[in-house]
N, C-alpha and C positions, 0 to 999 in steps of 0.2 A: 562389686559393681563392674560391669564389662567395660573394656576400653572401646575406643571408636571402631577399631577393626573387628573386635569380637561382636560388637553390636551389628555391624554390617553383615557378618556371617549369620547371625541369628535372624535378621530380617530376610536375608536371602533364602534361608532354609524355610522359613514360614511361607514366603511368597511362592517358592518353588513347589512346596507341598500342596498349597491351596490351588495353584494353577495347573500343575501336572499330575498331582495325586501319586507321586512317588518320591522317595528320598533321593536327593541329588548326591552324586558321588563326590568324594573329596576333590577329584580332578575337575569336575564341573564347577564346583564352588571356587576353586583356585583360579581357573581360567576366567570365569565371569567377573570376579572381583579383582583380578590381576594381583593376587596375593603373593604368588611366586612359587609356592611349593605345597604339595599335599600334606607334608609333615606339619607345616605351619597351620593349615586348616585343622588338622587333627588336634594340635595343641589347643587351638581356640575352642574347638568343640568340647574338649576335655574340661577346660576351665569353665565354659558355660554350663556343663553338666554339674560341675562342683558347686556352682552358684545357684543351681536349681532353675536355670532358665531353659534348659532342655532336659528331657527325661531320658536316661540311658536304660533301655530295656534289657539289653544284654551286650556283652563284648566278646567277640571271638578271640581265639588264641593270637597272641602277638608274634608267635613263632614264624608265621608266614610273612611277616613284614609289618606294614602299617596296620594299626588296629582298625577293624571294620565295625564301627559302632552303629547300632540301630538306635538312632536318636529321633525322638519325637518332640517337637517344640511344645513347651508349656506356655501358658499366658505369663508374660513377664510381670513382676511386681510393679506397682505404680511408680516406685522410685528407682527402677532399674536403670534409667537413662540419666540419673543424676538430679532429676527434678524432685521437689518435695511433694508430699502426699497431697497438698492442697491443689497442685497442678492437675491432679487426676480427678478431683471432685469439682473443681471450678469455683467461681465466685460464690459467696454466701447468699443466703436468701434475701439479704437487703439490697443486693445488686440489681440494677435496672436491666431490662432486656437488652438495651444497647450495650451495656457493659459486658453482659454475658456473651453477646455476639462478638464483640471486640476481643474478648479473652480467648475464645475458642478459635477464632480466625487467626489470631496471632500464632496459636499452636499449629494450625494448618500451614501457615507461612513458614514456620520452622521446618516442617516436613518438605515444603517446596525448596527451601534453601539446601537441605540435605540432598535433594534430587540434583540440583545444580552442581553441588560438590562432586557428585558421582557421574557427571556428564549426562544426566537425564533431563528431559524437559521439566522445568521447575513448577510442578503442580503438586500440591499437598492436600490431603483430606483427613478429617478427624470425625469420628462417629461417636455421638454422645447419647447415653441412655438416661433414664430417670435419676440414677445416682452418680453420673459423671462419665468419664472417659471409658469407652468400650474398646475402640480400635483406632489406629491411625496408620497412614501409609503415604507413600509418594510414588510418582511414576517410576516404573521399572521395565519399560518396554525393551530397552537396550540390553540390560543385564539378563533378563529372562528370555530374550529373543522371542517376545510374545506381544503381538499388537493389542491384545486385550488387557495387558497389565497396566491399566490406568490407575491413578491413585484412588478414585472412587470405587472401582471394582475390587481392588485389593482390600480396601477398608471394609467394604460390605462383606466380602468373604471371611475376613478375620472376625468381624463382629458375629456373624452367623455361627462360626465355629466356637467362639467364646460362650455365647448364650445357649448354643445347642438348638437353634431354631432358625429357619430361613425367614420367618416373619419378623421384621424389625419395626413393628408398630411402636409408637411412643418413643421413637429414636429420631435424632436430628443429624443430618450430614452437613458438615462444613467443608467446602472445597474452594480453593483459591481461584479457579477459573470455571466459568459456566460449563456444565457438562455437555458432552457430545451426545449423539443419538444412542450409542451403545450404553453409556453410563446413565443417561436419563431413563432408558428402558430398564436397567438394573435397579434404579431407584424405585420405579413403579413395581417391579416384580418383588422387591424386598418389602414393599408396603411401608416404606419410610414415611413418617408423619410430616417431616419438614426438611426442606433443602435451603441452605444458606450459602450463597456463593459470592466470590469477590468480583473479579473483572468479567465483563461480558466478552463473548467470543464471536466476532462478526463473521468468521469463516466456518465455524462448526457448532456454534452454540444452539442447543435444542431445548433450552429452558427459558424461552422468551425472545430470542433473537431471530433465528431462522424459523423456529416453530416452538411449540411448548408441549413437549411430550408429557411432562410430569403433571400437567393440569388439563389434559385432553379429556373431554367429557365422554368420548367413545370408549375409553379404557375403564377397567374395573377398580382403579384406585387413582386418587389424586393427592398430591402432597402440597402442603403450604409452601410458598415460594418467597424467598427474600433475597434480592440481589444487591450488589454494590457495596458490600461490607469490606472495607480495606481494599477497595478496587484499585486505587492508585499504586499501592505497594505491590499488589499481585501483578499488575500490568508492568510495573518497573522491573520486577524479577524476570518476567518473560522477555521483554524487549531487550534487557541487558544480556540475557543468555543467547538470544538469536543474533544480536549484534556481535557478540564475541565469536559465535560460530562462523558468521560471515567473514569476519576479519581473519580467522584462522584459515578458512578455505581460500581466501584471497592470497594468503601466504606471504605474505609479503612484507618487505620492509616498508615502513611508513603506513601500514594498515592500522587504522585507529580502532 
């Protein structure tokens, strides 16, 4: 089972590959995640390969220095992050729809909390298929230096890679904040069947607040839309994060 830092490296490699389509160097990983040394990154990747979370295609000679591994992320096992298998399949058939929504949104909130821990805007997303969890992600715009690395986009990219198809029909996306225009467009393009979000976004929300891209009759696909699930907790995470950022920028003694 990977430790927290190994998991961060795994997630970074996944997101970097899906966003930039090339393998990040050890130095890029170390700098982005502030790990400290390329040797440490190398050790983490070695252990992840041993655990089957990344696939080692080949390793060049170590005589030159650090091993240059050609590592391709594999889909992590359901229990890779310490959760039991039931967490990947979700509530049983006897559960109500409200219970299912609450369960998966809590998992999305866990992703949002991870984002906050990494100094990213705390937004998390979980993508569910007919048999349970397919992909999950959180905002990584700072780590990847990529304005498109929103939780929704990263989850959609991962899911498409996992199932081997860009069409995600019969899939549901849970996200803690109402998607922006970019993410709403990605939801339509991916043909997602349903979107469930937490808090509304009065400044950028394009799924019912400023506009409703995912249900626009002029487009060739429309998704079922459910908002307000665990909205208070989603909003609390966001407001707490930005309050902390403002206090830090104020610098100062006595800043609350």
